C-alpha positions in Angstrom: 116.9 44.9 82.4 118.9 41.9 83.8 119.6 38.5 82.1 116.8 36.8 84.0 114.2 39.4 82.9 115.5 39.3 79.3 115.3 35.5 79.2 111.8 35.5 80.6 110.7 38.1 78.0 112.4 36.1 75.2 110.8 32.8 76.3 107.3 34.1 76.7 107.6 35.9 73.3 108.5 32.8 71.4 105.8 30.8 73.2 103.3 33.4 72.4 104.4 33.3 68.8 103.9 29.5 68.7 100.4 29.7 70.2 99.2 32.4 67.9 100.7 30.8 64.8 99.1 27.5 65.6 95.7 29.0 66.2 96.0 31.2 63.1 97.2 28.4 60.8 94.4 26.1 62.0 91.9 28.8 61.3 93.3 29.4 57.8 93.3 25.7 57.2 89.6 25.5 58.1 88.4 28.5 56.2 90.9 28.5 53.3 91.6 24.9 52.2 93.7 26.2 49.4 96.3 27.4 51.9 97.4 23.9 52.6 95.5 20.6 52.5 96.2 18.6 55.7 94.9 15.1 56.1 93.4 14.0 59.4 96.4 11.8 60.2 98.8 14.7 59.6 97.3 17.2 62.0 99.7 16.5 64.9 102.8 16.9 62.8 101.2 20.0 61.1 100.6 21.6 64.5 104.1 20.8 65.7 105.6 22.3 62.6 103.4 25.5 62.9 104.5 25.8 66.5 108.2 25.7 65.5 107.5 28.3 62.8 105.6 30.4 65.4 108.6 30.2 67.7 110.7 31.5 64.9 108.3 34.4 64.4 108.6 35.1 68.1 112.4 35.1 68.0 112.3 37.3 64.9 110.0 39.7 66.7 112.3 39.7 69.7 115.3 40.7 67.6 113.2 43.5 66.0 112.3 44.7 69.4 115.8 45.0 70.7 116.9 46.5 67.4 114.3 49.2 67.9 115.5 49.8 71.5 119.1 50.2 70.2 117.8 52.5 67.4 115.9 54.5 70.0 118.9 54.8 72.3 121.1 56.1 69.5 118.4 58.5 68.1 117.8 60.0 71.5 121.5 60.8 71.8 121.6 62.4 68.4 118.4 64.5 68.6 118.8 66.7 71.6 115.1 67.8 71.5 112.9 64.7 72.2 110.0 65.9 70.1 112.3 65.8 67.0 112.7 62.1 67.3 109.1 61.6 68.1 108.1 63.6 65.0 110.4 61.6 62.8 108.9 58.3 64.1 105.4 59.6 63.3 106.4 60.5 59.8 108.1 57.2 59.2 105.0 55.3 60.5 102.8 57.2 58.0 105.3 56.6 55.2 105.3 52.8 56.0 101.5 52.7 55.8 101.7 54.5 52.4 104.3 51.9 51.3 102.0 49.1 52.2 99.3 50.5 49.9 101.9 50.9 47.2 103.2 47.4 47.5 99.8 45.8 47.4 97.9 48.0 44.9 97.2 46.3 41.6 98.9 43.1 42.6 97.8 39.5 43.2 96.5 40.5 46.6 92.7 41.1 46.8 91.7 44.5 45.5 90.8 45.9 48.9 94.2 44.9 50.4 95.9 48.2 49.6 93.6 50.1 51.9 92.3 47.4 54.3 95.7 46.2 55.6 97.1 49.7 56.3 93.9 50.8 58.1 93.7 47.5 60.1 97.4 47.8 61.1 97.0 51.5 62.1 93.8 50.8 64.0 95.3 47.9 65.9 98.5 49.9 66.6 96.4 52.8 68.0 94.7 50.4 70.4 98.1 49.2 71.6 99.4 52.7 71.9 96.2 53.7 73.9 96.9 50.8 76.3 100.5 51.8 76.5 99.8 55.4 77.2 97.1 54.5 79.7 99.7 52.5 81.7 102.5 55.0 81.2 102.1 58.5 79.8 100.8 60.4 76.7 104.4 60.5 75.5 104.2 56.8 74.5 101.6 57.3 71.8 103.8 58.0 68.7 106.7 55.8 69.6 104.4 52.8 70.2 102.5 53.4 66.9 105.9 53.7 65.1 107.1 50.4 66.7 103.9 48.5 66.0 103.7 49.8 62.4 107.2 50.2 61.1 108.9 47.3 62.9 106.1 44.8 62.2 106.1 45.7 58.5 109.9 45.6 58.4 109.8 42.1 59.9 107.1 41.1 57.3 108.7 42.4 54.1 109.3 39.0 52.5 105.7 38.0 52.7 104.5 41.1 50.8 106.2 39.5 47.7 103.9 36.4 47.8 100.7 38.2 46.7 98.8 35.8 48.9 96.6 37.4 51.6 96.5 34.3 53.7 100.3 34.1 53.9 100.4 37.8 54.7 98.0 37.4 57.6 99.7 34.2 58.7 103.0 36.0 59.3 101.9 39.6 60.2 99.4 38.7 62.9 101.8 36.6 65.1 104.6 39.3 64.6 102.2 42.1 65.5 100.9 40.3 68.6 104.4 39.4 69.8 105.5 43.0 69.2 102.5 44.3 71.1 103.2 42.0 74.0 106.8 43.1 74.2 106.1 46.8 74.1 103.4 46.4 76.8 105.9 44.5 79.0 108.8 46.9 78.7 107.8 49.4 81.3 106.8 46.6 83.7 110.2 45.0 83.3 112.0 48.3 83.7 109.9 49.1 86.7 108.7 52.4 85.2 105.8 54.0 87.1 103.3 56.4 85.4 105.1 59.3 87.1 108.4 58.2 85.4 106.7 57.5 82.1 108.0 60.4 80.1 111.0 58.2 79.8 108.9 55.9 77.7 108.5 58.6 75.0 111.1 56.6 73.1 109.6 53.3 74.4 112.8 52.3 76.0 114.4 54.8 78.2 
């Protein structure tokens, strides 16, 4: 990972965050007018503002990504047996999914949120993990699911306090997509071949 590759990943991540946020906010605006009422003359400024917010989401996701890489590096030096760190990541991912249910149960969120959001997040994370393991090795399954679940939720904690499902989706979806993009680009940036992919068991070696 050199400076040029890092800057390219950072730039594409914040641009992706901007695009996804603009598309998502427009969809929310069209299907949920209560989210924010934008007059026809204000659409341009609204889109520009959403793009800036999306770039912020992308930058936030990028910080979370490198925080995980650092955490993974430290953990792999502490746990001499690789499967121990993998098992811990799997446990934490399940714990975070249970926490989502706890945070959203019997709140201002729609009644189905406490099971729909964890299941949707897990299902989408499994798809990303499948793609990651297909391009690298089976060792990428659990670390990728951990990253997509735990880090995305950690980055989204403030929005869980709103009690508004539109706001939750508005922030979580761009963060999830940015995180998915970064984890799928990592082995390409590092030049890891499938044969060398056991190194990805922590998603960053």
